C-alpha positions, -999 to 999 in steps of 0.1 A, spaced: -255 -805 11 -268 -806 42 -291 -774 45 -271 -765 81 -234 -767 65 -220 -734 54 -217 -736 17 -187 -742 -1 -187 -706 -19 -186 -686 15 -161 -709 35 -125 -693 36 -101 -711 15 -71 -720 26 -47 -741 2 -14 -754 13 19 -752 -12 52 -769 -12 73 -793 -26 67 -832 -29 70 -848 6 72 -817 24 48 -828 46 14 -805 33 -8 -838 39 4 -843 73 1 -805 80 -33 -807 68 -42 -839 95 -22 -818 124 -46 -790 123 -75 -806 115 -65 -832 139 -81 -854 117 -67 -882 94 -84 -863 62 -53 -864 38 -35 -892 28 1 -895 39 30 -914 24 68 -912 24 62 -917 -16 68 -882 -35 40 -872 -52 11 -890 -32 -11 -858 -41 -12 -860 -77 -41 -834 -82 -58 -801 -60 -83 -819 -30 -108 -797 -17 -120 -804 17 -147 -784 33 -149 -788 74 -150 -767 105 -116 -759 124 -117 -746 159 -114 -716 166 -115 -708 132 -147 -719 119 -162 -732 84 -130 -738 59 -122 -753 26 -89 -767 30 -70 -772 -5 -42 -797 -8 -22 -794 -40 2 -817 -59 41 -805 -54 55 -778 -67 88 -798 -79 66 -826 -97 84 -838 -126 75 -852 -165 47 -842 -189 21 -849 -159 39 -835 -134 40 -804 -154 -2 -807 -160 1 -805 -120 18 -780 -113 -3 -759 -135 -33 -770 -117 -18 -763 -83 -11 -727 -97 -47 -723 -108 -56 -730 -70 -43 -693 -63 -68 -679 -78 -95 -691 -53 -71 -691 -22 -78 -669 4 -49 -679 26 -18 -695 18 3 -717 36 37 -725 21 58 -754 36 95 -754 36 109 -791 44 136 -787 69 155 -816 55 161 -799 20 159 -765 26 146 -734 4 148 -739 -30 139 -721 -64 102 -739 -60 94 -720 -30 105 -686 -38 87 -692 -72 51 -697 -56 59 -672 -30 64 -648 -57 30 -659 -72 9 -657 -41 24 -621 -35 19 -611 -68 -21 -621 -63 -18 -605 -28 -29 -634 -7 -19 -635 25 3 -659 33 15 -683 68 49 -698 64 57 -732 81 89 -751 79 82 -787 86 101 -818 99 120 -801 127 118 -836 145 144 -850 120 159 -819 106 163 -798 140 173 -757 130 196 -733 151 180 -699 156 203 -682 133 198 -709 104 159 -701 105 167 -668 106 188 -669 77 161 -689 60 135 -663 68 158 -632 51 161 -652 23 124 -655 16 113 -623 32 84 -645 53 84 -657 86 86 -694 90 69 -713 119 88 -743 128 65 -775 128 67 -813 133 33 -826 116 40 -859 134 47 -849 168 21 -819 163 45 -791 177 40 -759 165 4 -766 151 -12 -740 176 9 -714 164 2 -721 130 -37 -719 135 -29 -686 157 -12 -668 127 -38 -683 102 -66 -663 122 -43 -633 123 -38 -636 88 -77 -643 75 -88 -616 54 -124 -600 74 -146 -601 46 -180 -604 66 -173 -567 74 -170 -554 36 -194 -573 21 -229 -578 23 -259 -596 5 -289 -572 15 -279 -564 51 -265 -528 42 -299 -517 27 -323 -529 55 -333 -520 90 -342 -539 120 -380 -550 116 -379 -541 79 -404 -566 58 -387 -582 29 -406 -600 -1 -390 -628 -19 -401 -643 -49 -395 -675 -56 -409 -697 -85 -418 -729 -84 -411 -742 -116 -397 -772 -134 -363 -759 -126 -368 -757 -89 -349 -785 -69 -374 -809 -50 -380 -802 -13 -359 -770 -9 -349 -735 -21 -318 -729 -39 -285 -717 -24 -289 -680 -32 -323 -680 -19 -314 -695 14 -284 -671 17 -304 -637 11 -329 -652 39 -302 -661 67 -288 -624 56 -323 -611 64 -329 -631 98 -289 -620 106 -302 -582 102 -330 -587 123 -356 -579 94 -387 -605 85 -387 -625 53 -417 -632 35 -416 -657 8 -440 -657 -21 -445 -669 -59 -447 -645 -84 -482 -654 -94 -491 -643 -57 -470 -615 -55 -498 -589 -58 -522 -605 -29 -489 -608 -5 -482 -569 -12 -519 -561 -6 -524 -585 25 -496 -580 46 -502 -546 60 -470 -529 62 -453 -516 30 -420 -541 24 -387 -521 22 -379 -543 -9 -390 -570 -34 -361 -593 -44 -370 -619 -71 -357 -645 -91 -346 -629 -126 -366 -651 -146 -393 -636 -135 -382 -601 -136 -406 -588 -156 -439 -597 -139 -426 -589 -107 -418 -551 -118 -454 -547 -131 -469 -560 -103 -441 -540 -76 -458 -507 -69 -431 -482 -81 -421 -468 -45 -414 -500 -35 -376 -507 -42 -368 -540 -64 -339 -565 -74 -331 -597 -79 -310 -625 -60 -283 -627 -88 -279 -588 -91 -275 -588 -51 -246 -619 -58 -231 -596 -86 -225 -571 -57 -216 -593 -31 -194 -616 -48 -185 -595 -82 -184 -561 -96 -220 -547 -101 -204 -512 -120 -183 -535 -141 -208 -559 -149 -238 -532 -155 -210 -520 -182 -208 -553 -197 -245 -553 -205 -242 -527 -228 -223 -549 -248 -257 -564 -263 -257 -528 -284 -227 -538 -308 -231 -574 -309 -229 -587 -347 -239 -618 -366 -212 -644 -359 -203 -631 -326 -194 -657 -301 -205 -654 -265 -197 -675 -236 -223 -685 -210 -204 -695 -177 -219 -712 -148 -198 -718 -114 -214 -753 -111 -227 -778 -131 -267 -790 -124 -292 -813 -147 -300 -795 -175 -343 -789 -180 -355 -784 -215 -361 -743 -204 -325 -739 -185 -316 -704 -174 -284 -705 -191 -281 -727 -222 -318 -717 -237 -335 -688 -221 -306 -665 -220 -294 -673 -252 -332 -666 -270 -335 -634 -250 -300 -619 -260 -314 -630 -297 -342 -614 -295 -329 -585 -282 -300 -580 -306 -319 -596 -336 -284 -608 -344 -274 -645 -352 -252 -650 -324 -232 -683 -316 -230 -692 -278 -206 -716 -262 -207 -732 -227 -186 -736 -198 -198 -749 -163 -181 -756 -130 -146 -751 -119 -139 -751 -163 -134 -715 -173 -116 -711 -205 -82 -696 -200 -82 -684 -238 -107 -654 -239 -98 -638 -270 -123 -654 -293 -155 -643 -270 -173 -607 -276 -190 -613 -244 -190 -633 -212 -226 -640 -194 -218 -654 -160 -242 -669 -136 -243 -652 -99 -212 -676 -86 -232 -688 -59 -211 -718 -57 -178 -697 -63 -158 -677 -31 -152 -640 -40 -116 -644 -49 -124 -668 -76 -155 -649 -92 -133 -618 -88 -108 -636 -106 -128 -644 -136 -138 -611 -140 -103 -597 -140 -94 -622 -166 -123 -609 -188 -111 -571 -182 -72 -580 -187 -86 -593 -221 -109 -563 -229 -139 -587 -230 -168 -572 -209 -184 -595 -185 -220 -596 -172 -241 -619 -151 -273 -633 -155 -298 -611 -136 -279 -581 -147 -284 -592 -185 -318 -599 -181 -327 -566 -162 -310 -552 -195 -328 -568 -222 -364 -569 -204 -359 -528 -200 -359 -525 -161 -321 -524 -152 -322 -487 -141 -352 -495 -117 -340 -530 -103 -305 -510 -92 -318 -482 -77 -308 -496 -43 -274 -494 -53 -266 -456 -65 -231 -457 -72 -242 -486 -99 -276 -468 -105 -259 -438 -117 -237 -456 -148 -271 -463 -163 
């Protein structure tokens, strides 16, 4: 991924839903003004959800998700429909497409119920008005039947597309003003020291995504970022000439950084920032306390939102299991998931330990936390559990009083 591109996890996810051959792919091409989706008159051309990160003017950076038709048939069709419905867990805005030639059916009503059940903003489209023109009374009847405004569109002739874009802009959730990485705890001119280990797990020639995003947030808030390694932190703090507002570290070196950071300087980690930014820091702190009651034979799921090359000292598969075993003194069994795979059946697990979720959008991270909560399974993220086993969770959550008071 180019460093000047908005990460997929920070892009608005816009997903299109409708029957086979309703024109979902044609709508995508019309909205984006590009031929990026395969269009065919053959039903079922789109077989699995297709994700495309791009810029749409004047909307900005988005991920467009083209889904399989809801009326797909047979055993494979059922699997495709299941994957289509799973897309809702990461959808920030849904576009429901009704085929003007076939009208409203139970398929549209069913997906609309699912969309509304998840409180997802929705834009309604009735496509193919070039081949099946609608009288005003017919359109009004359809809208009443669905309880949804429908924008008449011809994807082929690109009629109604600007109205669709305007409706998308109106319906898009404004998350930027509500959720910050670090911008709400720093002031212009503040010094922020970032501790970035360069070890075998560090990618060659670049910083990892959470580090990049925190630096950008610091700059956006007119503060000053100073990047150092854990072994040069002491000298950095001594030589910068001004007390920093906060030190933010990679969680893997929490212990050393905590020892080298004076108590009068706030301390936290990239992963804890993401626990608050995309997750639920209070719930994740509660999840860490499950370590106190784990028993021999309990299963713990280590879940990551991306896939990457595993090192011999990998944080998820090696270090965290080792620290949990050392802390609990119990014979814990560990299982692992990565990428978009997230087990639908969590009943066998006593605890879920999740990564920071930098590659997931906020809605999907929230969904994963909710699924765990609905199954009464405690969930915690990497930074929180590492701070907990190292005995410094109280200190590293001081910047966030609502969460800190739970300890």
